[in-house]
Structure formats: structure tokens, C-alpha cells
C-alpha angles and dihedrals in degrees: 000000000000117000093234091056090048092051092048092051091051091057095051111099104167115146130189096174099100093046092065097033092058132208097307093058092041088055090051089054091050088053091055090047093051092051091050092045091054093063114091114252091016093287119340142358115300092245092062096090098183092051090049091051094052091056091062102128095338133242110285093018098104134263117327116255135213089267089057092049091051091049090052091048091051094049091051097052094099097096091047092052089052091059105028131052119228109272092007093135098045110151095020117126121192131188117218123195118198147123133292096197116157088350088292134104104043090026090061093041090056091054095043092049100045092082088043090053091048092051100041099035094232124132125217125207117199137225108192120197134184114234092248091054098044101086094045092049094049094045091049090054091049095046096047097037090235100131099167099175134077099202129028141183106230141157125241093248088071093056091094090056095046114023089034089059096045096251098128134078117234116248115253116235093244090062093056089051094047095051094043092230093186088074092071119113112261101258092055094055121095134340082043107079093020137092125190089351096306124115120230107159139085102198115222100165143030115216131209131130115244131188117252120188141173110253091200089065094058135051137057111339093005124145092249093058089224121124091209136022115270116282098192136039088244088060092044091059093044092051092047091055093045092056095063110121095015126120124243107246093216105042103022089231127117113301121237135186128210118004111220113185104230097183124077123248108202092289095313091094091069089074089071096060085045089062090064094038099052092063089057101032108034101085115197111262094015113099094192119092105134103043137013106256092215100060108359091248111157118256091195093101098050120112093268094058092041089056091053092052091045090054090061094043090053091056092046090052091048090053093227101138127093115271116289093010087151086076096045115111123191092270088058095048093051105036107020096037119021101032090040092056104266118123132005107236133046141165112211144133113297096254088083083079095062092040091054091066103030108033124094090220095059122094098167103067094112095048106038126108133183143215142154124281113302118260136219134238089227136034133201118237105209092193095058094030092229141110118244120208100228135108116268135178130181121177112220110235089202115197099346090248136286120285139181115245132185118218132221087256088092098044111116095026102084096187093052091042093054090047092053093049091045091055090048092049092050091055092046099046121135097242098042088051091061090059093048089051094052100042135044106288111128089257137094137205112300108154129078088235090060091071097070099121093191091061092055094044091051088053091060103270116134107253095228091049092051093049089050095046099040091039092059089055095045093046090052095047092049099040114128092220099043114152107233120188123227122254095225130143114272096018091141091048086061092046095046096052089045089056090052093052093044090053089055091049094048090049091054097251090127122056097229148359089262092055090049092050092047090054090053091049092050091051091049091052090056092051092049092051092047093052094039124271096220095052093042091051092050093051093042093053090048091052089054092049093247 
């Protein structure tokens, strides 16, 4: 993205939140502001860094700006100053590749790193990518050997493609100490971020999909007719169908139920059919749900996955989605639909929770609730080949979170290498991470220290809301039947081709859900054979702990 476009976006402060929320909600916001304003020094003593950070710009005070990001970056420079002398990296230029989704990710990194650049003397050049373009760009660099970046934002599923091919630089010990890596939630600790016993990742995110729903759609006298939000995917589909012809109580527009993204997203869209499938396919005690751990045969065309695909096809046939949903990718369902007041149920990464209360584009902050992935009243046992009539739930730990990685481009130039790792450590610091968890960033809570409810409440979040939002993340992270994806080479090749075949199925090009699933399985078999079945099987089994 061009710098002038970036700068223009940073200056735009339009908000339509209060217009739709109405005077009652506006008064509630004023109440929060008056409480915050009554605390000396805005909230807490100036020496309480974390409290200071959470007041930038303040919950209910609109979306953060570039000035806010720079202020956060400046306040969090302490650990950098302890390891780097002022001007130590003068003359060093680094290239950083990352995302520009929803004007987040790289936009924030620019702001956070401007004070770092000013202090260290280094200069960063940026490669900005849309989510849908990310996988193709990374895979092209890997395949052609033209890695033209020193630092990159990347998810753990790509570690097989990068660390496994020797493209990454190993993290120095001082970085692990600076970022306080022992504060990470359990599932993000090694082996995540490591390969062959070496650490390569500064974690900046913890990923799982959580269920967000409109509380004003459910309850006594609600338009759904349901006393509680759906607990199972069977109930989600039933509620979605029942809402046809009803009126949204917040916007006055047509009411809608669950928002399935029917358009691919560079492989990332596959996580959303996974949400439905894990409830059916992730059998308790069995870690395998994507491939058979005995021969690497795909499981994606077994009855559990076919049921997940059929669920979506049933809703398409019933014409219950918003207009043109066939062209809605996950970015659309979260930010253009759900947060903007269209639809009542969504599965997405947990950062939707912070955006609901702190983004100018959200109108649902006062009426949104959260939970873990929906369950199913039956589960498929792949070992017996039979369905079992018992409740099952399996949170989808989709993508294992974003991290910052340093490439081999810097190896051999110790000054440049230290600069790259210093930038990564600044972005992955403990204090800066609290801010990114609480405000729109593209990231969600991922450290044990993020789950201090009192800290969030003191920042201006409603206590009940925080317990609901953070609780859905914690319950997913700690769930005994969580569905964790394998860090194997080519994982996004599998996901991308699956998106392509799903799109054909949703458009009616295949005769059935089974035929769609069979097409995905056949494509996955080809990818496995191209990469090498024996090596893939070995890495897959290792990722499952077998």
C-alpha cells in the first residue's frame, strides 16, 4: 500500500457507531467516560505503564490512530533500551513483509516501530499484502528462492515451509528473555515456533475461533424464539432458517442468522468450514481430524466433513444468507457484516471481541456475547466408521497465531541481524501485547497475563463483557478436545485447493456435498504425493505427538 494512502487513512476519523446505537447507548458511553475522567491522571499513576497503555485512546473513544500507535510504541521502548544503545543500528535498512488487513497489522507495526527507528537509527521498508494474497506471495518466494525480506509476519502453520527448509534465522537467547516468552499460554509454547529444537518465532497473537452472537436476537420474547443462543451446529442452522423474514432489532433491516463466508481467502477461508467440521470430526482422545496418521490419507471426505459441507449447502438452498453471500469472504462476514449490524452469529478469531467495543465501524458492542465453537449432538468415530449419539465440542485453534520471524537474509551481518531481532522483540513485548489484545489490531489475547480481568475493567471495559470475551478465548485454549492443526509443509496448499473445490460445490458445480468432499480429498492426495508422502507422514505424526 502506498504511503500517501496509509497517511490519509490515518487521518480519517469518521464514526457511525453512535448513529445506530442511539441515545441510550450513547449515554452509556458517556457514563463510562465520566467514570474514567474522574480518576486522577486519566486512570492510574503515571508509573503504571500497563494502565497508561490501556488508556490510549480509551475504551469507547473511537478507533486508535497512528498517533496512538506511536505513543504505545514509545511507552514500550524500555526493554529495547536495555539491550540496544541509542543509534546502534544507524545505517541499517530492513525489509518487513506483513499484512494490511482492515488497516491493521502492518499499519500498527509502522506506528509501533517509528519510535524504535528513531531510537535505534534503523530504517524499515515495508511489503504490504492483502490476506488473500499472502500465501501465494510467501510460497512464490519459497519456491523460487527469492526471499526479499528480512522480517516477516507469519503464522505457525508455515513453519514447515520455512524453518523446515532452512530459510529462518534462529532466535538469540536475549530475545526470548526480552519478550518474556514464558508468559505465553500453554498451547503456544514449544513445539510451536520451533523446528528441530531451535526457536524461530516471536509470538504476537494467539489464534482460535470463537463464537460471537447477538444477545438481542436470543432470550425471552426475542425474534429467534430461542431462550438461549444455539449450543450446537444443528441449532445454529435451525435458528438461521427461523430468522427469515424477521427484522433486526438494532438496525431495523432484515434479520439474518449465521454468517458463513462462501468465498475463499487465500487458504484462510478453509478454517471456517473447519469450525463446523471439528464438532463432527474431532473425536475425544483422537488428535487426528485432517489426515489419517497411518497413511496420510485425507479424512476430509469422511461422513463428518461431508455433514459440515452439507450444513452450508442446506442454508444456501434455503436462501437464508444476506444478498451476494457467495462473494463474502471472512473479512466481509466479520467487519462489513457482523460488526456493522448484519447477521446474528459468527465464528471468527477472538479479536472481534475487542473490535466490537473499540472500533468506529462496530455498532454491536452493547449487544454482543461470546462462547467457544458450537458443538454437535453427535460425533463421528473415524476408527469404528460410525456416528455416536453424544454431545461433542472441539474448539478450532485456527492458525496457531501470528508471529514475527527473521529470515536468513540477515545471517552473517551481525549488526543487521541484531536490528531485525530487536524490531521483532519490540513488537512481541509483554506490555505492547496487552494493548494489541484490548484494541483493534488483528490479534487476540495470547499471554497468561492478558487474562487479568481487573486490568481490562479498569481500562473501561464492562466487567461482564470482559469475562465473556476473555473467557471464550481461555476456554478454547484450555479445552481438552481442541482441534490443533499440523505444522507440516504445504498446509496452505491443502487449504487453498480445498477453498477452490468448496467454491465449486457451493456454486452447484458438484452434485452433492460428498462429491465436493471427494474432490478436495483427491486434490490433497496429489499434494501429498508431490511433497513426499513418507516425509509428510513423519512430520504429521510428530505434530500430533504420535
